[in-house]
mmCIF entry with sequence, helices, sheets and N, C-alpha, C, O atoms, coordinates in Angstrom:
data_MODEL
# 
_entry.id   MODEL 
# 
_entity.id                         1 
_entity.type                       polymer 
_entity.pdbx_number_of_molecules   1 
# 
_entity_poly.entity_id                      1 
_entity_poly.type                           'polypeptide(L)' 
_entity_poly.nstd_linkage                   no 
_entity_poly.nstd_monomer                   no 
_entity_poly.pdbx_seq_one_letter_code       
;(UNK)(UNK)(UNK)(UNK)(UNK)(UNK)(UNK)(UNK)(UNK)(UNK)(UNK)(UNK)(UNK)(UNK)(UNK)(UNK)
(UNK)(UNK)(UNK)(UNK)(UNK)(UNK)(UNK)(UNK)(UNK)(UNK)(UNK)(UNK)(UNK)(UNK)(UNK)(UNK)
(UNK)(UNK)(UNK)(UNK)(UNK)(UNK)(UNK)(UNK)(UNK)(UNK)(UNK)(UNK)(UNK)
;
_entity_poly.pdbx_seq_one_letter_code_can   XXXXXXXXXXXXXXXXXXXXXXXXXXXXXXXXXXXXXXXXXXXXX 
_entity_poly.pdbx_strand_id                 A 
# 
loop_
_entity_poly_seq.entity_id 
_entity_poly_seq.num 
_entity_poly_seq.mon_id 
_entity_poly_seq.hetero 
1 1  UNK n 
1 2  UNK n 
1 3  UNK n 
1 4  UNK n 
1 5  UNK n 
1 6  UNK n 
1 7  UNK n 
1 8  UNK n 
1 9  UNK n 
1 10 UNK n 
1 11 UNK n 
1 12 UNK n 
1 13 UNK n 
1 14 UNK n 
1 15 UNK n 
1 16 UNK n 
1 17 UNK n 
1 18 UNK n 
1 19 UNK n 
1 20 UNK n 
1 21 UNK n 
1 22 UNK n 
1 23 UNK n 
1 24 UNK n 
1 25 UNK n 
1 26 UNK n 
1 27 UNK n 
1 28 UNK n 
1 29 UNK n 
1 30 UNK n 
1 31 UNK n 
1 32 UNK n 
1 33 UNK n 
1 34 UNK n 
1 35 UNK n 
1 36 UNK n 
1 37 UNK n 
1 38 UNK n 
1 39 UNK n 
1 40 UNK n 
1 41 UNK n 
1 42 UNK n 
1 43 UNK n 
1 44 UNK n 
1 45 UNK n 
# 
_struct_asym.id          A 
_struct_asym.entity_id   1 
# 
loop_
_struct_conf.conf_type_id 
_struct_conf.id 
_struct_conf.pdbx_PDB_helix_id 
_struct_conf.beg_label_comp_id 
_struct_conf.beg_label_asym_id 
_struct_conf.beg_label_seq_id 
_struct_conf.pdbx_beg_PDB_ins_code 
_struct_conf.end_label_comp_id 
_struct_conf.end_label_asym_id 
_struct_conf.end_label_seq_id 
_struct_conf.pdbx_end_PDB_ins_code 
_struct_conf.beg_auth_comp_id 
_struct_conf.beg_auth_asym_id 
_struct_conf.beg_auth_seq_id 
_struct_conf.end_auth_comp_id 
_struct_conf.end_auth_asym_id 
_struct_conf.end_auth_seq_id 
_struct_conf.pdbx_PDB_helix_class 
_struct_conf.details 
_struct_conf.pdbx_PDB_helix_length 
HELX_P HELX_P1 AA1 UNK A 2  ? UNK A 13 ? UNK A 2  UNK A 13 1 ? 12 
HELX_P HELX_P2 AA2 UNK A 21 ? UNK A 39 ? UNK A 21 UNK A 39 1 ? 19 
# 
_struct_conf_type.id          HELX_P 
_struct_conf_type.criteria    ? 
_struct_conf_type.reference   ? 
# 
loop_
_atom_site.group_PDB 
_atom_site.id 
_atom_site.type_symbol 
_atom_site.label_atom_id 
_atom_site.label_alt_id 
_atom_site.label_comp_id 
_atom_site.label_asym_id 
_atom_site.label_entity_id 
_atom_site.label_seq_id 
_atom_site.pdbx_PDB_ins_code 
_atom_site.Cartn_x 
_atom_site.Cartn_y 
_atom_site.Cartn_z 
_atom_site.occupancy 
_atom_site.B_iso_or_equiv 
_atom_site.pdbx_formal_charge 
_atom_site.auth_seq_id 
_atom_site.auth_comp_id 
_atom_site.auth_asym_id 
_atom_site.auth_atom_id 
_atom_site.pdbx_PDB_model_num 
ATOM 1   N N  . UNK A 1 1  ? 102.954 132.964 147.487 1.00 0.00 ? 1  UNK A N  1 
ATOM 2   C CA . UNK A 1 1  ? 102.788 131.814 148.346 1.00 0.00 ? 1  UNK A CA 1 
ATOM 3   C C  . UNK A 1 1  ? 103.775 131.828 149.500 1.00 0.00 ? 1  UNK A C  1 
ATOM 4   O O  . UNK A 1 1  ? 103.653 131.016 150.417 1.00 0.00 ? 1  UNK A O  1 
ATOM 5   N N  . UNK A 1 2  ? 104.735 132.718 149.480 1.00 0.00 ? 2  UNK A N  1 
ATOM 6   C CA . UNK A 1 2  ? 105.751 132.706 150.517 1.00 0.00 ? 2  UNK A CA 1 
ATOM 7   C C  . UNK A 1 2  ? 105.390 133.485 151.771 1.00 0.00 ? 2  UNK A C  1 
ATOM 8   O O  . UNK A 1 2  ? 106.008 133.293 152.819 1.00 0.00 ? 2  UNK A O  1 
ATOM 9   N N  . UNK A 1 3  ? 104.394 134.366 151.677 1.00 0.00 ? 3  UNK A N  1 
ATOM 10  C CA . UNK A 1 3  ? 104.087 135.227 152.822 1.00 0.00 ? 3  UNK A CA 1 
ATOM 11  C C  . UNK A 1 3  ? 103.452 134.465 153.992 1.00 0.00 ? 3  UNK A C  1 
ATOM 12  O O  . UNK A 1 3  ? 103.886 134.662 155.127 1.00 0.00 ? 3  UNK A O  1 
ATOM 13  N N  . UNK A 1 4  ? 102.443 133.599 153.775 1.00 0.00 ? 4  UNK A N  1 
ATOM 14  C CA . UNK A 1 4  ? 101.878 132.892 154.942 1.00 0.00 ? 4  UNK A CA 1 
ATOM 15  C C  . UNK A 1 4  ? 102.886 132.018 155.700 1.00 0.00 ? 4  UNK A C  1 
ATOM 16  O O  . UNK A 1 4  ? 102.907 132.062 156.930 1.00 0.00 ? 4  UNK A O  1 
ATOM 17  N N  . UNK A 1 5  ? 103.732 131.216 155.005 1.00 0.00 ? 5  UNK A N  1 
ATOM 18  C CA . UNK A 1 5  ? 104.714 130.445 155.776 1.00 0.00 ? 5  UNK A CA 1 
ATOM 19  C C  . UNK A 1 5  ? 105.714 131.338 156.514 1.00 0.00 ? 5  UNK A C  1 
ATOM 20  O O  . UNK A 1 5  ? 106.138 131.011 157.623 1.00 0.00 ? 5  UNK A O  1 
ATOM 21  N N  . UNK A 1 6  ? 106.089 132.459 155.903 1.00 0.00 ? 6  UNK A N  1 
ATOM 22  C CA . UNK A 1 6  ? 107.018 133.373 156.557 1.00 0.00 ? 6  UNK A CA 1 
ATOM 23  C C  . UNK A 1 6  ? 106.388 133.959 157.814 1.00 0.00 ? 6  UNK A C  1 
ATOM 24  O O  . UNK A 1 6  ? 107.040 134.068 158.853 1.00 0.00 ? 6  UNK A O  1 
ATOM 25  N N  . UNK A 1 7  ? 105.117 134.333 157.712 1.00 0.00 ? 7  UNK A N  1 
ATOM 26  C CA . UNK A 1 7  ? 104.413 134.866 158.875 1.00 0.00 ? 7  UNK A CA 1 
ATOM 27  C C  . UNK A 1 7  ? 104.276 133.824 159.974 1.00 0.00 ? 7  UNK A C  1 
ATOM 28  O O  . UNK A 1 7  ? 104.417 134.141 161.156 1.00 0.00 ? 7  UNK A O  1 
ATOM 29  N N  . UNK A 1 8  ? 104.004 132.591 159.593 1.00 0.00 ? 8  UNK A N  1 
ATOM 30  C CA . UNK A 1 8  ? 103.892 131.512 160.567 1.00 0.00 ? 8  UNK A CA 1 
ATOM 31  C C  . UNK A 1 8  ? 105.214 131.276 161.281 1.00 0.00 ? 8  UNK A C  1 
ATOM 32  O O  . UNK A 1 8  ? 105.251 131.154 162.506 1.00 0.00 ? 8  UNK A O  1 
ATOM 33  N N  . UNK A 1 9  ? 106.293 131.212 160.521 1.00 0.00 ? 9  UNK A N  1 
ATOM 34  C CA . UNK A 1 9  ? 107.611 130.993 161.128 1.00 0.00 ? 9  UNK A CA 1 
ATOM 35  C C  . UNK A 1 9  ? 108.014 132.169 162.014 1.00 0.00 ? 9  UNK A C  1 
ATOM 36  O O  . UNK A 1 9  ? 108.614 131.979 163.071 1.00 0.00 ? 9  UNK A O  1 
ATOM 37  N N  . UNK A 1 10 ? 107.684 133.374 161.580 1.00 0.00 ? 10 UNK A N  1 
ATOM 38  C CA . UNK A 1 10 ? 108.003 134.549 162.404 1.00 0.00 ? 10 UNK A CA 1 
ATOM 39  C C  . UNK A 1 10 ? 107.230 134.510 163.721 1.00 0.00 ? 10 UNK A C  1 
ATOM 40  O O  . UNK A 1 10 ? 107.778 134.840 164.772 1.00 0.00 ? 10 UNK A O  1 
ATOM 41  N N  . UNK A 1 11 ? 105.961 134.109 163.667 1.00 0.00 ? 11 UNK A N  1 
ATOM 42  C CA . UNK A 1 11 ? 105.163 134.027 164.889 1.00 0.00 ? 11 UNK A CA 1 
ATOM 43  C C  . UNK A 1 11 ? 105.724 132.973 165.840 1.00 0.00 ? 11 UNK A C  1 
ATOM 44  O O  . UNK A 1 11 ? 105.737 133.167 167.056 1.00 0.00 ? 11 UNK A O  1 
ATOM 45  N N  . UNK A 1 12 ? 106.184 131.867 165.282 1.00 0.00 ? 12 UNK A N  1 
ATOM 46  C CA . UNK A 1 12 ? 106.714 130.797 166.127 1.00 0.00 ? 12 UNK A CA 1 
ATOM 47  C C  . UNK A 1 12 ? 108.051 131.198 166.748 1.00 0.00 ? 12 UNK A C  1 
ATOM 48  O O  . UNK A 1 12 ? 108.245 131.063 167.956 1.00 0.00 ? 12 UNK A O  1 
ATOM 49  N N  . UNK A 1 13 ? 108.971 131.691 165.918 1.00 0.00 ? 13 UNK A N  1 
ATOM 50  C CA . UNK A 1 13 ? 110.330 131.949 166.404 1.00 0.00 ? 13 UNK A CA 1 
ATOM 51  C C  . UNK A 1 13 ? 110.502 133.317 167.064 1.00 0.00 ? 13 UNK A C  1 
ATOM 52  O O  . UNK A 1 13 ? 111.239 133.437 168.043 1.00 0.00 ? 13 UNK A O  1 
ATOM 53  N N  . UNK A 1 14 ? 109.843 134.335 166.551 1.00 0.00 ? 14 UNK A N  1 
ATOM 54  C CA . UNK A 1 14 ? 110.036 135.675 167.101 1.00 0.00 ? 14 UNK A CA 1 
ATOM 55  C C  . UNK A 1 14 ? 109.084 135.985 168.253 1.00 0.00 ? 14 UNK A C  1 
ATOM 56  O O  . UNK A 1 14 ? 109.465 136.642 169.222 1.00 0.00 ? 14 UNK A O  1 
ATOM 57  N N  . UNK A 1 15 ? 107.841 135.506 168.143 1.00 0.00 ? 15 UNK A N  1 
ATOM 58  C CA . UNK A 1 15 ? 106.852 135.826 169.167 1.00 0.00 ? 15 UNK A CA 1 
ATOM 59  C C  . UNK A 1 15 ? 106.672 134.712 170.189 1.00 0.00 ? 15 UNK A C  1 
ATOM 60  O O  . UNK A 1 15 ? 106.014 134.902 171.212 1.00 0.00 ? 15 UNK A O  1 
ATOM 61  N N  . UNK A 1 16 ? 107.253 133.556 169.913 1.00 0.00 ? 16 UNK A N  1 
ATOM 62  C CA . UNK A 1 16 ? 107.181 132.452 170.861 1.00 0.00 ? 16 UNK A CA 1 
ATOM 63  C C  . UNK A 1 16 ? 105.848 131.734 170.896 1.00 0.00 ? 16 UNK A C  1 
ATOM 64  O O  . UNK A 1 16 ? 105.539 131.061 171.879 1.00 0.00 ? 16 UNK A O  1 
ATOM 65  N N  . UNK A 1 17 ? 105.046 131.862 169.837 1.00 0.00 ? 17 UNK A N  1 
ATOM 66  C CA . UNK A 1 17 ? 103.764 131.160 169.807 1.00 0.00 ? 17 UNK A CA 1 
ATOM 67  C C  . UNK A 1 17 ? 103.990 129.670 169.613 1.00 0.00 ? 17 UNK A C  1 
ATOM 68  O O  . UNK A 1 17 ? 104.945 129.250 168.958 1.00 0.00 ? 17 UNK A O  1 
ATOM 69  N N  . UNK A 1 18 ? 103.097 128.881 170.192 1.00 0.00 ? 18 UNK A N  1 
ATOM 70  C CA . UNK A 1 18 ? 103.219 127.433 170.066 1.00 0.00 ? 18 UNK A CA 1 
ATOM 71  C C  . UNK A 1 18 ? 102.412 126.954 168.861 1.00 0.00 ? 18 UNK A C  1 
ATOM 72  O O  . UNK A 1 18 ? 101.212 127.217 168.777 1.00 0.00 ? 18 UNK A O  1 
ATOM 73  N N  . UNK A 1 19 ? 103.059 126.252 167.926 1.00 0.00 ? 19 UNK A N  1 
ATOM 74  C CA . UNK A 1 19 ? 102.316 125.722 166.783 1.00 0.00 ? 19 UNK A CA 1 
ATOM 75  C C  . UNK A 1 19 ? 101.441 124.547 167.223 1.00 0.00 ? 19 UNK A C  1 
ATOM 76  O O  . UNK A 1 19 ? 101.847 123.727 168.046 1.00 0.00 ? 19 UNK A O  1 
ATOM 77  N N  . UNK A 1 20 ? 100.250 124.485 166.665 1.00 0.00 ? 20 UNK A N  1 
ATOM 78  C CA . UNK A 1 20 ? 99.335  123.405 166.996 1.00 0.00 ? 20 UNK A CA 1 
ATOM 79  C C  . UNK A 1 20 ? 99.125  122.504 165.788 1.00 0.00 ? 20 UNK A C  1 
ATOM 80  O O  . UNK A 1 20 ? 99.450  122.863 164.657 1.00 0.00 ? 20 UNK A O  1 
ATOM 81  N N  . UNK A 1 21 ? 98.578  121.333 166.054 1.00 0.00 ? 21 UNK A N  1 
ATOM 82  C CA . UNK A 1 21 ? 98.287  120.387 164.976 1.00 0.00 ? 21 UNK A CA 1 
ATOM 83  C C  . UNK A 1 21 ? 97.288  120.997 163.996 1.00 0.00 ? 21 UNK A C  1 
ATOM 84  O O  . UNK A 1 21 ? 97.434  120.837 162.784 1.00 0.00 ? 21 UNK A O  1 
ATOM 85  N N  . UNK A 1 22 ? 96.284  121.688 164.506 1.00 0.00 ? 22 UNK A N  1 
ATOM 86  C CA . UNK A 1 22 ? 95.274  122.302 163.656 1.00 0.00 ? 22 UNK A CA 1 
ATOM 87  C C  . UNK A 1 22 ? 95.870  123.373 162.747 1.00 0.00 ? 22 UNK A C  1 
ATOM 88  O O  . UNK A 1 22 ? 95.444  123.534 161.603 1.00 0.00 ? 22 UNK A O  1 
ATOM 89  N N  . UNK A 1 23 ? 96.845  124.093 163.254 1.00 0.00 ? 23 UNK A N  1 
ATOM 90  C CA . UNK A 1 23 ? 97.510  125.129 162.466 1.00 0.00 ? 23 UNK A CA 1 
ATOM 91  C C  . UNK A 1 23 ? 98.200  124.525 161.245 1.00 0.00 ? 23 UNK A C  1 
ATOM 92  O O  . UNK A 1 23 ? 98.090  125.051 160.137 1.00 0.00 ? 23 UNK A O  1 
ATOM 93  N N  . UNK A 1 24 ? 98.907  123.423 161.454 1.00 0.00 ? 24 UNK A N  1 
ATOM 94  C CA . UNK A 1 24 ? 99.601  122.777 160.343 1.00 0.00 ? 24 UNK A CA 1 
ATOM 95  C C  . UNK A 1 24 ? 98.632  122.109 159.371 1.00 0.00 ? 24 UNK A C  1 
ATOM 96  O O  . UNK A 1 24 ? 98.876  122.112 158.164 1.00 0.00 ? 24 UNK A O  1 
ATOM 97  N N  . UNK A 1 25 ? 97.548  121.541 159.871 1.00 0.00 ? 25 UNK A N  1 
ATOM 98  C CA . UNK A 1 25 ? 96.553  120.928 158.989 1.00 0.00 ? 25 UNK A CA 1 
ATOM 99  C C  . UNK A 1 25 ? 95.893  121.994 158.119 1.00 0.00 ? 25 UNK A C  1 
ATOM 100 O O  . UNK A 1 25 ? 95.734  121.803 156.913 1.00 0.00 ? 25 UNK A O  1 
ATOM 101 N N  . UNK A 1 26 ? 95.511  123.108 158.723 1.00 0.00 ? 26 UNK A N  1 
ATOM 102 C CA . UNK A 1 26 ? 94.907  124.199 157.967 1.00 0.00 ? 26 UNK A CA 1 
ATOM 103 C C  . UNK A 1 26 ? 95.859  124.774 156.930 1.00 0.00 ? 26 UNK A C  1 
ATOM 104 O O  . UNK A 1 26 ? 95.462  125.049 155.798 1.00 0.00 ? 26 UNK A O  1 
ATOM 105 N N  . UNK A 1 27 ? 97.111  124.955 157.317 1.00 0.00 ? 27 UNK A N  1 
ATOM 106 C CA . UNK A 1 27 ? 98.115  125.463 156.374 1.00 0.00 ? 27 UNK A CA 1 
ATOM 107 C C  . UNK A 1 27 ? 98.337  124.514 155.213 1.00 0.00 ? 27 UNK A C  1 
ATOM 108 O O  . UNK A 1 27 ? 98.493  124.951 154.073 1.00 0.00 ? 27 UNK A O  1 
ATOM 109 N N  . UNK A 1 28 ? 98.352  123.216 155.494 1.00 0.00 ? 28 UNK A N  1 
ATOM 110 C CA . UNK A 1 28 ? 98.545  122.225 154.431 1.00 0.00 ? 28 UNK A CA 1 
ATOM 111 C C  . UNK A 1 28 ? 97.365  122.230 153.468 1.00 0.00 ? 28 UNK A C  1 
ATOM 112 O O  . UNK A 1 28 ? 97.551  122.109 152.257 1.00 0.00 ? 28 UNK A O  1 
ATOM 113 N N  . UNK A 1 29 ? 96.152  122.369 153.997 1.00 0.00 ? 29 UNK A N  1 
ATOM 114 C CA . UNK A 1 29 ? 94.970  122.412 153.129 1.00 0.00 ? 29 UNK A CA 1 
ATOM 115 C C  . UNK A 1 29 ? 95.020  123.637 152.221 1.00 0.00 ? 29 UNK A C  1 
ATOM 116 O O  . UNK A 1 29 ? 94.701  123.542 151.036 1.00 0.00 ? 29 UNK A O  1 
ATOM 117 N N  . UNK A 1 30 ? 95.414  124.774 152.762 1.00 0.00 ? 30 UNK A N  1 
ATOM 118 C CA . UNK A 1 30 ? 95.505  125.997 151.962 1.00 0.00 ? 30 UNK A CA 1 
ATOM 119 C C  . UNK A 1 30 ? 96.563  125.862 150.874 1.00 0.00 ? 30 UNK A C  1 
ATOM 120 O O  . UNK A 1 30 ? 96.322  126.237 149.726 1.00 0.00 ? 30 UNK A O  1 
ATOM 121 N N  . UNK A 1 31 ? 97.728  125.333 151.223 1.00 0.00 ? 31 UNK A N  1 
ATOM 122 C CA . UNK A 1 31 ? 98.808  125.191 150.245 1.00 0.00 ? 31 UNK A CA 1 
ATOM 123 C C  . UNK A 1 31 ? 98.418  124.211 149.138 1.00 0.00 ? 31 UNK A C  1 
ATOM 124 O O  . UNK A 1 31 ? 98.692  124.467 147.966 1.00 0.00 ? 31 UNK A O  1 
ATOM 125 N N  . UNK A 1 32 ? 97.782  123.093 149.497 1.00 0.00 ? 32 UNK A N  1 
ATOM 126 C CA . UNK A 1 32 ? 97.332  122.131 148.484 1.00 0.00 ? 32 UNK A CA 1 
ATOM 127 C C  . UNK A 1 32 ? 96.299  122.774 147.571 1.00 0.00 ? 32 UNK A C  1 
ATOM 128 O O  . UNK A 1 32 ? 96.332  122.553 146.361 1.00 0.00 ? 32 UNK A O  1 
ATOM 129 N N  . UNK A 1 33 ? 95.387  123.560 148.120 1.00 0.00 ? 33 UNK A N  1 
ATOM 130 C CA . UNK A 1 33 ? 94.395  124.246 147.305 1.00 0.00 ? 33 UNK A CA 1 
ATOM 131 C C  . UNK A 1 33 ? 95.023  125.221 146.322 1.00 0.00 ? 33 UNK A C  1 
ATOM 132 O O  . UNK A 1 33 ? 94.622  125.283 145.160 1.00 0.00 ? 33 UNK A O  1 
ATOM 133 N N  . UNK A 1 34 ? 95.993  125.971 146.782 1.00 0.00 ? 34 UNK A N  1 
ATOM 134 C CA . UNK A 1 34 ? 96.678  126.921 145.893 1.00 0.00 ? 34 UNK A CA 1 
ATOM 135 C C  . UNK A 1 34 ? 97.431  126.174 144.792 1.00 0.00 ? 34 UNK A C  1 
ATOM 136 O O  . UNK A 1 34 ? 97.412  126.596 143.636 1.00 0.00 ? 34 UNK A O  1 
ATOM 137 N N  . UNK A 1 35 ? 98.086  125.079 145.140 1.00 0.00 ? 35 UNK A N  1 
ATOM 138 C CA . UNK A 1 35 ? 98.816  124.286 144.139 1.00 0.00 ? 35 UNK A CA 1 
ATOM 139 C C  . UNK A 1 35 ? 97.855  123.731 143.099 1.00 0.00 ? 35 UNK A C  1 
ATOM 140 O O  . UNK A 1 35 ? 98.162  123.746 141.907 1.00 0.00 ? 35 UNK A O  1 
ATOM 141 N N  . UNK A 1 36 ? 96.691  123.238 143.533 1.00 0.00 ? 36 UNK A N  1 
ATOM 142 C CA . UNK A 1 36 ? 95.712  122.713 142.585 1.00 0.00 ? 36 UNK A CA 1 
ATOM 143 C C  . UNK A 1 36 ? 95.221  123.802 141.636 1.00 0.00 ? 36 UNK A C  1 
ATOM 144 O O  . UNK A 1 36 ? 95.027  123.540 140.449 1.00 0.00 ? 36 UNK A O  1 
ATOM 145 N N  . UNK A 1 37 ? 95.021  124.994 142.130 1.00 0.00 ? 37 UNK A N  1 
ATOM 146 C CA . UNK A 1 37 ? 94.559  126.093 141.274 1.00 0.00 ? 37 UNK A CA 1 
ATOM 147 C C  . UNK A 1 37 ? 95.646  126.507 140.292 1.00 0.00 ? 37 UNK A C  1 
ATOM 148 O O  . UNK A 1 37 ? 95.364  126.740 139.117 1.00 0.00 ? 37 UNK A O  1 
ATOM 149 N N  . UNK A 1 38 ? 96.878  126.600 140.761 1.00 0.00 ? 38 UNK A N  1 
ATOM 150 C CA . UNK A 1 38 ? 97.971  127.079 139.909 1.00 0.00 ? 38 UNK A CA 1 
ATOM 151 C C  . UNK A 1 38 ? 98.300  126.074 138.806 1.00 0.00 ? 38 UNK A C  1 
ATOM 152 O O  . UNK A 1 38 ? 98.551  126.466 137.666 1.00 0.00 ? 38 UNK A O  1 
ATOM 153 N N  . UNK A 1 39 ? 98.301  124.794 139.134 1.00 0.00 ? 39 UNK A N  1 
ATOM 154 C CA . UNK A 1 39 ? 98.730  123.792 138.159 1.00 0.00 ? 39 UNK A CA 1 
ATOM 155 C C  . UNK A 1 39 ? 97.589  123.153 137.393 1.00 0.00 ? 39 UNK A C  1 
ATOM 156 O O  . UNK A 1 39 ? 97.839  122.284 136.558 1.00 0.00 ? 39 UNK A O  1 
ATOM 157 N N  . UNK A 1 40 ? 96.347  123.542 137.638 1.00 0.00 ? 40 UNK A N  1 
ATOM 158 C CA . UNK A 1 40 ? 95.215  123.011 136.901 1.00 0.00 ? 40 UNK A CA 1 
ATOM 159 C C  . UNK A 1 40 ? 94.992  123.878 135.668 1.00 0.00 ? 40 UNK A C  1 
ATOM 160 O O  . UNK A 1 40 ? 94.268  124.873 135.715 1.00 0.00 ? 40 UNK A O  1 
ATOM 161 N N  . UNK A 1 41 ? 95.621  123.490 134.572 1.00 0.00 ? 41 UNK A N  1 
ATOM 162 C CA . UNK A 1 41 ? 95.518  124.263 133.339 1.00 0.00 ? 41 UNK A CA 1 
ATOM 163 C C  . UNK A 1 41 ? 94.277  123.813 132.564 1.00 0.00 ? 41 UNK A C  1 
ATOM 164 O O  . UNK A 1 41 ? 94.021  122.615 132.441 1.00 0.00 ? 41 UNK A O  1 
ATOM 165 N N  . UNK A 1 42 ? 93.513  124.765 132.046 1.00 0.00 ? 42 UNK A N  1 
ATOM 166 C CA . UNK A 1 42 ? 92.343  124.373 131.252 1.00 0.00 ? 42 UNK A CA 1 
ATOM 167 C C  . UNK A 1 42 ? 92.764  123.687 129.959 1.00 0.00 ? 42 UNK A C  1 
ATOM 168 O O  . UNK A 1 42 ? 93.738  124.082 129.319 1.00 0.00 ? 42 UNK A O  1 
ATOM 169 N N  . UNK A 1 43 ? 92.013  122.649 129.584 1.00 0.00 ? 43 UNK A N  1 
ATOM 170 C CA . UNK A 1 43 ? 92.332  121.904 128.367 1.00 0.00 ? 43 UNK A CA 1 
ATOM 171 C C  . UNK A 1 43 ? 91.755  122.630 127.169 1.00 0.00 ? 43 UNK A C  1 
ATOM 172 O O  . UNK A 1 43 ? 90.622  123.111 127.205 1.00 0.00 ? 43 UNK A O  1 
ATOM 173 N N  . UNK A 1 44 ? 92.539  122.704 126.111 1.00 0.00 ? 44 UNK A N  1 
ATOM 174 C CA . UNK A 1 44 ? 92.067  123.339 124.881 1.00 0.00 ? 44 UNK A CA 1 
ATOM 175 C C  . UNK A 1 44 ? 91.374  122.281 124.015 1.00 0.00 ? 44 UNK A C  1 
ATOM 176 O O  . UNK A 1 44 ? 91.844  121.150 123.891 1.00 0.00 ? 44 UNK A O  1 
ATOM 177 N N  . UNK A 1 45 ? 90.254  122.677 123.425 1.00 0.00 ? 45 UNK A N  1 
ATOM 178 C CA . UNK A 1 45 ? 89.506  121.737 122.562 1.00 0.00 ? 45 UNK A CA 1 
ATOM 179 C C  . UNK A 1 45 ? 89.910  121.873 121.134 1.00 0.00 ? 45 UNK A C  1 
ATOM 180 O O  . UNK A 1 45 ? 89.387  121.165 120.274 1.00 0.00 ? 45 UNK A O  1 
# 
C-alpha cells in the first residue's frame, strides 16, 4: 500500500506536478477500497 502514495509524492515534489482535487479523491477511494478488502474477514459458521 505504500507504493502509490510514494509515487504521488515523488511526482509532486520531484517532478513539480500539480496535485488536483480529482487526484486526491481517486486516491482516497482506492485506499478505502483496499482497507475494506484487507479488514473484511470472512465469518466462520
